Structure formats: C-alpha cells, structure tokens
N, C-alpha and C positions, 0 to 999 in steps of 0.2 A: 425367369420371365419378367414381365414388366406389368405394372399395374396402372391402369388408366381410370380416370375419373370424369364422367360427362356430367356437365351441370345444365339445367334449364332454368333460367331466371324466372323470377316471380312477376306478378303483375302481367301476366299473359291473359288475353280474353279468350275464352273457349267460344264455340259457336253458339252456345246456349246463353252467352253474355256473363258467365260467372268469371270471376278472377282466380287464376290458379296460383298456388303456392310455387315454391322452388322445388325442384326435384333433383335427385343426384342418383347416378347409377355408377357403380365401380365394378370392373371386371379385371381379371388377371390372366395374362397369357401364359401358356406352359413354357417352362424353361427350354432353351435350345440345347440339345445334348446330341451332337453329331457322332455317329458310329459307322464302323464297317459291319455290316450285317452278314456279308458273304463274299467269298472269293471264288470265281469260276474260271478254271484254266482250260481252254479250248483249242482244239485244232480242227475247226470247222463243226465237228460233233461232239457234244458233251452232254451229260445229265447233270441234274442239281446236286448230286453227291460226289461228282468229279471221279466217278468209277470207270469212266471209259479210259482205257490205257493210253498214254501219250507216246508218240513216236519221236525218237531221237532225231534232232535235226529238222523236223517238220515245222513251218511257221505256227507260232503260238501267240494266242491273245489272252490276256487275263482281264476279266471284267469284275470290277469292284462295285458292290452294292453298298450304298450309303443310306442312312436314315437320320432324320433330325429330332426323333424323340416323339412319344405319344402326346398328341394335342399341339404339336408345334405348328407354327406358320411355314409354309414352303420357303426355303432359304436359297437364294441364287449364288452363283459364282462360288460353289463348293468344290474343292479340288483335293487331290491326294498325290501321294508319291508312292512308287513301288520300288522296294529293294530287293535285290537278288543275292543270295548267299550260297556258297559252296563250301561245306565242312567249316562253317563259322566265319569264313573269310567273305567281306562284302565285295561283291562283283560290280555293283553300280547302282544308281538310282535314277528312276524313269519317272517321266511326267506323262500324264494321259494324252493320247492322241486327240481327244476331243475336248481338251482344256478343262472344262467345269461342267457341273450339272446343277440343277436345281434339286436340293434335298427336300424330301417330304417324308412323312410317316407312311409306312406301308406295312400294315400288320401281317401280310404274306409277301415276303420280299421275292419269292419266286414269280409273283405277278408282274414284275419288272422284266422278266426275261424276254419278252416279246419285242421290246424296243430298246435298241442299243444306245439310244440318246439318253436312257435313264440310268445308265451305269457309266463309270469312269472306266475307259478302255486303254489298255497298255499293250504295246507290241513288244513281245520279248525278243532281245537281240539274239541273232544266230549263235554267237559264241556262248550263250548261256544254255544252249538246248543240248547239252550232253552230260552225263553222270547225274548225281543226285543234286537238286536244286530246291532251296527253301526260298519262298517268296513271302514278303511282308508288305502289306499295304498300310499306309497311316493317312486317314483323312484329316484335313486341316493341320497339316504338319507344320505350317509356319504359324499357326495360332492367329491367323489374320481374322478369323470371325470368333468373336466371344461366345463361349459356351459354358454350360454349368459343370461339365465333366470331361476332362481330357484323357481319363484313364481307360476308356473304352474306344478309343480311336484307332488302335492297332488290330490287325488281324493276319494270321499267316496260314500258309498250305505249304 
C-alpha cells in the first residue's frame, strides 16, 4: 500500500478568532493484491460450482473473476490470459474478449455473476472443445500492475 500524510499549516484563524496550530493526518492504503477468485466455464447455462456437464463441440465461454484484495482501491485496466492444456501440452494462450476490467474487492465473488462486464471473458476455440481440457487463468500475467503478491495470480479448472 501507500502512506499519505496531509498537513494543515498553522496560523489559520478559526471562526471564533482563535489561531490554530498545525495538524497532520496520516493514512495508509491497503496493498494491491490481484488474484483470480473463480473460473466459470459455461455453455449458456452453468452454476457456481461448474457442475453442469459440458457438451463436446458446443460454444464455450470462460469467465474469470478477479479481486484486488481486502481494502484495496478499485484498479482499472486489469487483464489476464487463459491457457488451454491437453495432457500437459499447451494448446494456446487467449486474451479476454472484453479486454480488461476494473478489479475491486468483493467478499462474495458470486455477486459478480449478474454482470458480464465485471469478469474477464474468454471464448474457447472450437479445436479445444473435445477430450479432457485443463484451463489456467493468470491475472496480471505481464506484471504491468505493481502488486504485493504475484503468487495467487493463477487458478485452473
């Protein structure tokens, strides 16, 4: 986080005519810590636990839910990449169709489900939609945003 100090100089006259001394306030912002809190793989209908079975070959979207840490200030231009693997072999790397989001802290990530603009959304290529697929999302993969901990930026399903 960052520490800010605000000073109020002395010799300021109050409404009652008194001269005020100098005052100082110091406050610290919470450190920025981007993380992937959830991946949702959907083919139109899905629940939070991803327990609705997926159909091979059917168009598929992955929603990546991001958070910036408790007490953080909303952080704009946050993006991620999505990697697809089959049997340990990298199939490719995707960018979100919506580019970026403003990350904020949400103690209940499921509250973001109602608005697709609050998640990073990826269209899975048709050639990935057969067999067993592992998906891995990494927020701030380019490290373009300084944060306190990069170790929680990955999640997979």
